[in-house]
C-alpha atoms as a printed R data frame, in Angstrom:
    type eleno elety resid chain resno       x       y       z
1   ATOM     1    CA   MET     A     1  -7.367 -10.381  16.782
2   ATOM     2    CA   ARG     A     2  -9.512  -7.151  15.481
3   ATOM     3    CA   THR     A     3  -9.773  -4.091  18.236
4   ATOM     4    CA   PRO     A     4 -12.932  -2.398  18.315
5   ATOM     5    CA   TRP     A     5 -11.302   0.972  17.008
6   ATOM     6    CA   ARG     A     6 -14.470   2.450  15.473
7   ATOM     7    CA   ARG     A     7 -16.055   2.523  18.909
8   ATOM     8    CA   LEU     A     8 -13.488   5.478  19.678
9   ATOM     9    CA   ALA     A     9 -15.929   7.647  17.463
10  ATOM    10    CA   ALA     A    10 -18.210   7.778  20.336
11  ATOM    11    CA   VAL     A    11 -15.407   8.763  22.769
12  ATOM    12    CA   ALA     A    12 -15.895  12.598  23.060
13  ATOM    13    CA   VAL     A    13 -19.537  12.181  23.703
14  ATOM    14    CA   ILE     A    14 -18.924   9.482  26.325
15  ATOM    15    CA   ALA     A    15 -16.282  11.589  27.959
16  ATOM    16    CA   ALA     A    16 -18.413  14.487  28.576
17  ATOM    17    CA   ALA     A    17 -21.288  12.058  30.071
18  ATOM    18    CA   THR     A    18 -19.106  10.301  32.384
19  ATOM    19    CA   GLY     A    19 -17.224  13.304  33.297
20  ATOM    20    CA   PHE     A    20 -13.317  12.464  33.148
21  ATOM    21    CA   ALA     A    21 -11.599  14.728  35.470
22  ATOM    22    CA   THR     A    22  -8.436  16.819  33.657
23  ATOM    23    CA   LEU     A    23  -5.572  14.695  33.413
24  ATOM    24    CA   ALA     A    24  -2.687  14.352  36.628
25  ATOM    25    CA   HIS     A    25   0.230  13.887  35.025
26  ATOM    26    CA   ALA     A    26   1.272  11.741  38.056
27  ATOM    27    CA   GLN     A    27   4.898  10.160  36.821
28  ATOM    28    CA   GLN     A    28   5.221   7.316  39.859
29  ATOM    29    CA   VAL     A    29   7.880   4.195  38.550
30  ATOM    30    CA   LEU     A    30   5.233   0.897  39.071
31  ATOM    31    CA   VAL     A    31   7.321  -1.698  37.738
32  ATOM    32    CA   MET     A    32  10.148  -1.655  35.555
33  ATOM    33    CA   VAL     A    33  10.954  -4.178  32.467
34  ATOM    34    CA   ASN     A    34  14.007  -4.747  31.356
35  ATOM    35    CA   GLY     A    35  15.228  -1.559  32.355
36  ATOM    36    CA   GLN     A    36  12.140   0.199  30.699
37  ATOM    37    CA   PRO     A    37   9.699   2.362  33.502
38  ATOM    38    CA   ILE     A    38   5.919   1.438  33.714
39  ATOM    39    CA   THR     A    39   4.787   4.694  35.777
40  ATOM    40    CA   SER     A    40   1.490   5.384  37.253
41  ATOM    41    CA   TYR     A    41   0.523   7.908  34.366
42  ATOM    42    CA   ASP     A    42   0.753   4.670  32.098
43  ATOM    43    CA   VAL     A    43  -1.339   2.681  33.714
44  ATOM    44    CA   GLU     A    44  -4.010   5.415  34.554
45  ATOM    45    CA   GLN     A    45  -4.487   6.195  30.316
46  ATOM    46    CA   ARG     A    46  -4.699   2.796  29.441
47  ATOM    47    CA   THR     A    47  -7.404   2.270  31.753
48  ATOM    48    CA   ARG     A    48  -9.080   5.538  30.488
49  ATOM    49    CA   PHE     A    49  -8.390   4.428  27.161
50  ATOM    50    CA   HIS     A    50 -10.243   0.497  27.854
51  ATOM    51    CA   THR     A    51 -13.029   2.891  29.671
52  ATOM    52    CA   VAL     A    52 -13.854   5.091  27.082
53  ATOM    53    CA   ALA     A    53 -12.867   3.043  23.722
54  ATOM    54    CA   MET     A    54 -13.755  -0.240  24.633
55  ATOM    55    CA   HIS     A    55 -16.632  -0.180  26.884
56  ATOM    56    CA   LYS     A    56 -14.685  -2.172  29.967
57  ATOM    57    CA   SER     A    57 -13.128  -1.431  33.062
58  ATOM    58    CA   PRO     A    58 -10.377  -4.120  33.076
59  ATOM    59    CA   SER     A    59  -8.588  -4.598  36.604
60  ATOM    60    CA   ARG     A    60  -5.072  -2.773  37.770
61  ATOM    61    CA   GLN     A    61  -3.416  -5.710  37.821
62  ATOM    62    CA   GLU     A    62  -4.277  -6.560  34.004
63  ATOM    63    CA   ILE     A    63  -3.520  -3.267  32.650
64  ATOM    64    CA   ILE     A    64  -0.339  -3.747  34.526
65  ATOM    65    CA   ASP     A    65  -0.024  -6.708  32.457
66  ATOM    66    CA   GLU     A    66  -0.987  -5.542  29.344
67  ATOM    67    CA   LEU     A    67   1.699  -2.458  29.668
68  ATOM    68    CA   ILE     A    68   4.446  -4.986  30.545
69  ATOM    69    CA   ASN     A    69   3.810  -7.186  27.573
70  ATOM    70    CA   GLU     A    70   3.779  -4.299  24.993
71  ATOM    71    CA   LYS     A    71   7.388  -3.155  26.658
72  ATOM    72    CA   LEU     A    72   8.569  -6.524  25.981
73  ATOM    73    CA   LYS     A    73   7.387  -7.028  22.488
74  ATOM    74    CA   VAL     A    74   8.986  -3.660  21.490
75  ATOM    75    CA   ASP     A    75  11.737  -4.712  23.248
76  ATOM    76    CA   VAL     A    76  12.452  -7.820  21.576
77  ATOM    77    CA   LEU     A    77  12.060  -5.947  18.244
78  ATOM    78    CA   LYS     A    78  14.942  -4.139  19.239
79  ATOM    79    CA   ARG     A    79  16.852  -7.127  19.881
80  ATOM    80    CA   TYR     A    80  16.659  -8.399  16.640
81  ATOM    81    CA   LYS     A    81  17.579  -5.150  15.119
82  ATOM    82    CA   LEU     A    82  13.919  -4.206  13.345
83  ATOM    83    CA   GLU     A    83  12.362  -1.162  13.906
84  ATOM    84    CA   VAL     A    84   8.386   0.291  13.426
85  ATOM    85    CA   THR     A    85   9.368   3.626  12.482
86  ATOM    86    CA   ASP     A    86   7.161   6.583  13.335
87  ATOM    87    CA   LYS     A    87   5.774   6.684   9.973
88  ATOM    88    CA   GLU     A    88   4.149   3.273   9.905
89  ATOM    89    CA   VAL     A    89   2.858   3.946  13.167
90  ATOM    90    CA   ASP     A    90   1.297   7.249  12.093
91  ATOM    91    CA   GLN     A    91   0.230   5.866   8.823
92  ATOM    92    CA   ALA     A    92  -1.758   2.992  10.942
93  ATOM    93    CA   TYR     A    93  -3.308   5.626  12.875
94  ATOM    94    CA   GLY     A    94  -4.569   7.202   9.678
95  ATOM    95    CA   ARG     A    95  -5.940   3.982   8.487
96  ATOM    96    CA   MET     A    96  -7.713   3.699  11.797
97  ATOM    97    CA   ALA     A    97  -9.067   7.448  11.879
98  ATOM    98    CA   GLN     A    98 -10.273   6.753   7.971
99  ATOM    99    CA   ASN     A    99 -11.953   3.309   9.255
100 ATOM   100    CA   MET     A   100 -13.716   5.773  11.795
101 ATOM   101    CA   HIS     A   101 -14.825   8.240   9.066
102 ATOM   102    CA   THR     A   102 -12.378  10.735  10.219
103 ATOM   103    CA   THR     A   103  -9.297  12.247  10.053
104 ATOM   104    CA   PRO     A   104  -6.231  11.694  12.175
105 ATOM   105    CA   GLN     A   105  -6.332  15.114  13.891
106 ATOM   106    CA   GLY     A   106  -9.714  14.528  14.402
107 ATOM   107    CA   LEU     A   107  -9.193  11.432  16.047
108 ATOM   108    CA   SER     A   108  -6.406  12.950  18.066
109 ATOM   109    CA   GLN     A   109  -8.909  15.482  19.244
110 ATOM   110    CA   SER     A   110 -11.580  12.831  20.205
111 ATOM   111    CA   LEU     A   111  -9.225  11.427  22.567
112 ATOM   112    CA   ASN     A   112  -7.989  14.402  23.625
113 ATOM   113    CA   GLN     A   113 -11.707  15.625  24.658
114 ATOM   114    CA   ALA     A   114 -11.723  12.394  26.688
115 ATOM   115    CA   ASN     A   115  -8.510  13.265  28.832
116 ATOM   116    CA   ILE     A   116  -7.106  10.476  26.625
117 ATOM   117    CA   ASP     A   117  -3.210  11.014  25.278
118 ATOM   118    CA   PRO     A   118  -2.810  10.112  21.183
119 ATOM   119    CA   GLY     A   119   0.666   8.810  22.056
120 ATOM   120    CA   THR     A   120  -0.905   5.907  24.757
121 ATOM   121    CA   LEU     A   121  -2.574   4.603  21.367
122 ATOM   122    CA   LYS     A   122  -0.122   5.229  19.488
123 ATOM   123    CA   GLU     A   123   2.420   3.084  21.482
124 ATOM   124    CA   ARG     A   124  -0.105   0.292  21.503
125 ATOM   125    CA   ILE     A   125   0.222   0.513  17.829
126 ATOM   126    CA   ARG     A   126   3.892   0.505  17.823
127 ATOM   127    CA   SER     A   127   3.786  -2.727  20.356
128 ATOM   128    CA   ASP     A   128   1.219  -4.152  17.637
129 ATOM   129    CA   LEU     A   129   3.273  -3.899  14.832
130 ATOM   130    CA   ALA     A   130   6.477  -4.803  16.133
131 ATOM   131    CA   TRP     A   131   5.202  -8.083  17.406
132 ATOM   132    CA   GLN     A   132   3.698  -9.136  14.140
133 ATOM   133    CA   GLN     A   133   6.605  -8.450  12.359
134 ATOM   134    CA   ILE     A   134   8.661 -10.651  15.225
135 ATOM   135    CA   VAL     A   135   6.040 -13.826  15.444
136 ATOM   136    CA   ARG     A   136   5.685 -13.754  11.537
137 ATOM   137    CA   GLY     A   137   9.286 -13.809  10.851
138 ATOM   138    CA   ARG     A   138  10.369 -15.976  13.544
139 ATOM   139    CA   PHE     A   139   7.538 -18.406  13.467
140 ATOM   140    CA   GLN     A   140   6.518 -18.602   9.689
141 ATOM   141    CA   GLN     A   141   6.745 -22.521   9.391
142 ATOM   142    CA   SER     A   142   4.565 -23.011  12.065
143 ATOM   143    CA   LEU     A   143   2.125 -19.903  10.818
144 ATOM   144    CA   GLN     A   144   1.671 -21.988   7.399
145 ATOM   145    CA   VAL     A   145  -2.190 -23.196   6.849
146 ATOM   146    CA   ARG     A   146  -2.098 -26.241   4.883
147 ATOM   147    CA   ASP     A   147  -4.838 -27.159   2.426
148 ATOM   148    CA   LYS     A   148  -5.934 -29.572   4.099
149 ATOM   149    CA   ASP     A   149  -6.434 -28.112   7.326
150 ATOM   150    CA   VAL     A   150  -8.559 -25.699   5.208
151 ATOM   151    CA   ASN     A   151 -10.548 -29.025   3.635
152 ATOM   152    CA   ASP     A   152 -11.008 -30.245   7.003
153 ATOM   153    CA   ALA     A   153 -12.318 -27.090   8.695
154 ATOM   154    CA   LEU     A   154 -14.813 -27.013   5.292
155 ATOM   155    CA   ALA     A   155 -15.980 -30.385   5.852
156 ATOM   156    CA   ASN     A   156 -17.404 -29.612   9.354
157 ATOM   157    CA   ARG     A   157 -19.584 -26.662   7.460
158 ATOM   158    CA   LYS     A   158 -23.552 -26.992   6.320
159 ATOM   159    CA   ALA     A   159 -23.306 -27.859   2.772
160 ATOM   160    CA   GLU     A   160 -24.855 -24.845   1.712
161 ATOM   161    CA   GLU     A   161 -22.410 -22.156   3.035
162 ATOM   162    CA   GLN     A   162 -19.941 -23.856   0.950
163 ATOM   163    CA   GLU     A   163 -21.951 -23.427  -2.414
164 ATOM   164    CA   GLN     A   164 -19.353 -20.798  -3.826
165 ATOM   165    CA   GLU     A   165 -18.874 -19.836  -6.980
166 ATOM   166    CA   THR     A   166 -14.996 -21.379  -7.605
167 ATOM   167    CA   THR     A   167 -14.739 -18.732 -10.678
168 ATOM   168    CA   GLY     A   168 -14.567 -15.453 -10.716
169 ATOM   169    CA   PHE     A   169 -12.671 -12.238 -12.027
170 ATOM   170    CA   GLU     A   170  -9.924 -10.625 -11.499
171 ATOM   171    CA   TYR     A   171  -9.961  -6.619 -11.728
172 ATOM   172    CA   THR     A   172  -6.814  -4.197 -12.113
173 ATOM   173    CA   LEU     A   173  -7.949  -0.633 -11.343
174 ATOM   174    CA   ARG     A   174  -6.734   2.850 -11.352
175 ATOM   175    CA   PRO     A   175  -8.166   5.269  -8.503
176 ATOM   176    CA   ILE     A   176  -8.425   9.071  -9.842
177 ATOM   177    CA   LEU     A   177  -8.428  11.590  -6.706
178 ATOM   178    CA   PHE     A   178 -10.175  14.743  -7.574
179 ATOM   179    CA   MET     A   179  -8.899  16.546  -4.477
180 ATOM   180    CA   VAL     A   180 -11.002  18.942  -2.465
181 ATOM   181    CA   MET     A   181  -9.077  21.898  -0.150
182 ATOM   182    CA   ASN     A   182 -11.792  23.491   1.147
183 ATOM   183    CA   ARG     A   183 -14.569  20.599   1.721
184 ATOM   184    CA   ASN     A   184 -17.524  23.005   1.432
185 ATOM   185    CA   ASP     A   185 -20.454  21.666  -0.674
186 ATOM   186    CA   THR     A   186 -19.634  24.360  -3.629
187 ATOM   187    CA   GLU     A   187 -16.084  22.878  -4.441
188 ATOM   188    CA   ILE     A   188 -17.604  19.311  -3.525
189 ATOM   189    CA   GLU     A   189 -20.073  19.610  -6.376
190 ATOM   190    CA   THR     A   190 -17.990  21.267  -8.599
191 ATOM   191    CA   ARG     A   191 -15.358  18.333  -8.347
192 ATOM   192    CA   LYS     A   192 -17.946  16.212  -9.235
193 ATOM   193    CA   LYS     A   193 -18.871  17.587 -12.430
194 ATOM   194    CA   GLU     A   194 -15.360  17.516 -13.274
195 ATOM   195    CA   ALA     A   195 -15.091  14.306 -12.613
196 ATOM   196    CA   GLU     A   196 -18.045  13.263 -15.128
197 ATOM   197    CA   ALA     A   197 -16.682  15.176 -17.428
198 ATOM   198    CA   LEU     A   198 -13.511  13.040 -17.462
199 ATOM   199    CA   ARG     A   199 -15.476   9.875 -16.788
200 ATOM   200    CA   ALA     A   200 -17.149  11.014 -20.825
201 ATOM   201    CA   LYS     A   201 -14.348  11.518 -22.207
202 ATOM   202    CA   PHE     A   202 -12.536   8.580 -21.411
203 ATOM   203    CA   ASN     A   203 -11.981   5.641 -23.308
204 ATOM   204    CA   ASN     A   204  -9.033   3.827 -22.430
205 ATOM   205    CA   CYS     A   205  -6.585   3.543 -19.634
206 ATOM   206    CA   ASP     A   206  -3.457   4.442 -22.059
207 ATOM   207    CA   GLU     A   207  -5.129   7.642 -22.926
208 ATOM   208    CA   GLY     A   208  -6.988   8.558 -20.122
209 ATOM   209    CA   LEU     A   209  -4.784   8.114 -17.611
210 ATOM   210    CA   PRO     A   210  -1.799  10.719 -19.022
211 ATOM   211    CA   PHE     A   211  -4.847  13.219 -19.593
212 ATOM   212    CA   ALA     A   212  -6.004  12.995 -16.026
213 ATOM   213    CA   ARG     A   213  -2.825  13.500 -14.422
214 ATOM   214    CA   ALA     A   214  -2.632  16.821 -16.215
215 ATOM   215    CA   LEU     A   215  -5.979  18.165 -14.474
216 ATOM   216    CA   ARG     A   216  -5.951  20.385 -11.689
217 ATOM   217    CA   ASN     A   217  -5.513  19.003  -8.427
218 ATOM   218    CA   VAL     A   218  -5.994  15.382  -9.687
219 ATOM   219    CA   VAL     A   219  -4.042  12.816  -8.263
220 ATOM   220    CA   VAL     A   220  -3.769   9.047 -10.410
221 ATOM   221    CA   ARG     A   221  -2.810   6.388  -7.541
222 ATOM   222    CA   ASP     A   222  -1.060   3.347  -7.957
223 ATOM   223    CA   PRO     A   223  -2.743   0.415  -9.623
224 ATOM   224    CA   ILE     A   224  -4.970  -2.121  -7.444
225 ATOM   225    CA   THR     A   225  -5.700  -5.375  -8.442
226 ATOM   226    CA   LYS     A   226  -8.848  -7.148  -6.878
227 ATOM   227    CA   THR     A   227 -10.681 -10.299  -7.089
228 ATOM   228    CA   SER     A   228 -14.245 -11.252  -6.948
229 ATOM   229    CA   ALA     A   229 -13.803 -12.983  -3.806
230 ATOM   230    CA   ASP     A   230 -12.528  -9.530  -2.244
231 ATOM   231    CA   LEU     A   231 -15.329  -7.568  -3.041
232 ATOM   232    CA   PRO     A   232 -19.267  -6.922  -1.851
233 ATOM   233    CA   PRO     A   233 -21.403  -7.845  -4.296
234 ATOM   234    CA   VAL     A   234 -22.801  -4.362  -4.876
235 ATOM   235    CA   LEU     A   235 -19.370  -3.482  -5.735
236 ATOM   236    CA   ARG     A   236 -18.502  -6.671  -8.119
237 ATOM   237    CA   LYS     A   237 -21.861  -5.788 -10.327
238 ATOM   238    CA   VAL     A   238 -20.969  -2.489 -10.441
239 ATOM   239    CA   LEU     A   239 -17.168  -3.797 -11.860
240 ATOM   240    CA   ASP     A   240 -18.927  -6.513 -14.161
241 ATOM   241    CA   ASP     A   241 -20.949  -4.412 -15.483
242 ATOM   242    CA   ALA     A   242 -18.884  -1.357 -16.133
243 ATOM   243    CA   THR     A   243 -16.957  -1.237 -19.745
244 ATOM   244    CA   VAL     A   244 -13.094  -2.052 -19.687
245 ATOM   245    CA   GLY     A   245 -11.291   0.921 -19.914
246 ATOM   246    CA   ARG     A   246 -14.273   3.341 -18.612
247 ATOM   247    CA   LEU     A   247 -14.797   4.811 -14.802
248 ATOM   248    CA   THR     A   248 -16.844   4.298 -12.445
249 ATOM   249    CA   SER     A   249 -19.695   6.584 -10.657
250 ATOM   250    CA   PRO     A   250 -17.855   9.576  -9.106
251 ATOM   251    CA   GLU     A   251 -17.711   8.911  -4.753
252 ATOM   252    CA   ILE     A   252 -17.054  11.642  -2.174
253 ATOM   253    CA   THR     A   253 -14.368  10.707   0.119
254 ATOM   254    CA   GLN     A   254 -12.476  12.287   2.878
255 ATOM   255    CA   GLN     A   255 -10.056  13.834   0.675
256 ATOM   256    CA   GLY     A   256 -12.058  14.412  -2.023
257 ATOM   257    CA   VAL     A   257 -13.776  12.889  -4.855
258 ATOM   258    CA   GLU     A   258 -13.063   9.402  -6.202
259 ATOM   259    CA   VAL     A   259 -13.540   7.390  -9.167
260 ATOM   260    CA   PHE     A   260 -11.788   4.119 -10.680
261 ATOM   261    CA   ALA     A   261 -10.355   3.246 -13.961
262 ATOM   262    CA   LEU     A   262 -11.416  -0.298 -15.149
263 ATOM   263    CA   CYS     A   263  -8.459  -1.141 -16.745
264 ATOM   264    CA   ALA     A   264  -8.517  -5.038 -16.861
265 ATOM   265    CA   ARG     A   265 -11.026  -7.520 -16.054
266 ATOM   266    CA   SER     A   266  -9.924 -11.442 -16.728
267 ATOM   267    CA   GLN     A   267 -11.957 -14.473 -15.603
268 ATOM   268    CA   THR     A   268  -9.347 -16.781 -12.993
269 ATOM   269    CA   LYS     A   269 -10.101 -19.179 -10.459
270 ATOM   270    CA   ILE     A   270 -10.320 -17.799  -7.237
271 ATOM   271    CA   GLU     A   271 -10.610 -19.214  -3.594
272 ATOM   272    CA   THR     A   272 -14.329 -19.194  -2.734
273 ATOM   273    CA   THR     A   273 -15.308 -16.553   0.199
274 ATOM   274    CA   ILE     A   274 -16.069 -19.180   2.423
275 ATOM   275    CA   LYS     A   275 -12.849 -21.166   1.933
276 ATOM   276    CA   ARG     A   276 -10.580 -17.629   2.231
277 ATOM   277    CA   GLN     A   277 -12.803 -16.814   5.319
278 ATOM   278    CA   VAL     A   278 -11.670 -20.421   6.860
279 ATOM   279    CA   ARG     A   279  -7.846 -20.124   5.978
280 ATOM   280    CA   GLU     A   280  -8.026 -16.394   7.640
281 ATOM   281    CA   GLU     A   281  -9.815 -18.140  10.600
282 ATOM   282    CA   LEU     A   282  -7.142 -21.086  11.059
283 ATOM   283    CA   PHE     A   283  -4.236 -18.485  10.868
284 ATOM   284    CA   ALA     A   284  -5.778 -16.343  13.493
285 ATOM   285    CA   GLN     A   285  -5.558 -19.227  15.546
286 ATOM   286    CA   LYS     A   286  -2.369 -20.577  14.833
287 ATOM   287    CA   PHE     A   287  -1.193 -17.035  14.962
288 ATOM   288    CA   GLU     A   288  -2.785 -16.466  18.808
289 ATOM   289    CA   GLU     A   289  -1.419 -19.943  19.794
290 ATOM   290    CA   VAL     A   290   2.527 -18.935  19.149
291 ATOM   291    CA   SER     A   291   2.022 -15.551  20.375
292 ATOM   292    CA   LYS     A   292   0.934 -16.758  23.772
293 ATOM   293    CA   ARG     A   293   3.444 -19.069  23.731
294 ATOM   294    CA   TYR     A   294   6.247 -16.901  22.520
295 ATOM   295    CA   LEU     A   295   5.070 -14.112  24.799
296 ATOM   296    CA   ALA     A   296   5.150 -16.737  27.827
297 ATOM   297    CA   GLU     A   297   8.510 -17.199  27.393
298 ATOM   298    CA   LEU     A   298   9.431 -13.677  27.072
299 ATOM   299    CA   ARG     A   299   8.184 -13.200  30.292
300 ATOM   300    CA   ARG     A   300  10.365 -15.927  32.049
301 ATOM   301    CA   GLN     A   301  13.229 -14.192  30.569
302 ATOM   302    CA   ALA     A   302  12.537 -11.108  31.435
303 ATOM   303    CA   MET     A   303  13.750  -8.460  34.107
304 ATOM   304    CA   ILE     A   304  10.387  -7.657  35.316
305 ATOM   305    CA   GLU     A   305  10.747  -5.901  38.984
306 ATOM   306    CA   ILE     A   306   7.607  -4.459  40.927
307 ATOM   307    CA   LYS     A   307   8.023  -0.966  42.935
């Protein structure tokens, strides 16, 4: 179900190599879906997006079908008087950019350099968010994954794949960000030294967090809770070795220099990594099956007019 968004990082280079022509804003209506138009411009943009970002060239009909499905997904959201706000779309767009180690502006610039309107990606995000809301809400019972289903699936795995520890730790963390405004080496180094200074003084979260908030251009974020199964082995070892009430080593991020306060660590029963993976796979399969059936039903009921 995941789309390989990270490939967009190469968009600008690929676009230059393939010599895309300047965008022609043709607006010929090709299809009407419940009164909503799909234009030749929409088809051109989505085709270009697939070619550049996903390294494949679907047929014109495949693109039209995809756009019809998106119209239906957003349309059913309106029918249930639900809404995917511009803010939610922008946040998802921002997370996508962050996963690509860039900013939303950087992602938009890469798309523009490939003659792709960032709006075509945002419309796809909007339809995906809408569809997840609807399918999860309408078919909640059908999407439940029983422990028996998970255990049956696990029985088919190799024994060595199932050998995972069933106890672990739950960590309560408070991210502390030293914001970097100009993003130059001097400022980053200065902020890193300030983070190290705070680390030397930080002995517990009750006193340390208020002190951190009072520092210049420092943001103390809301607490986050992670279990051993949520973390890669390297990070898990860092937290296991850290002293509760102290800070982790500074890390350079897109926004500045970040440290984490380890405010609590407690032993807990956890789902094994392999068990969680199997549960997620089963849920994805159920979601895909339900999604296809519901989308086929919507298409049968829709007024789709080919021009």
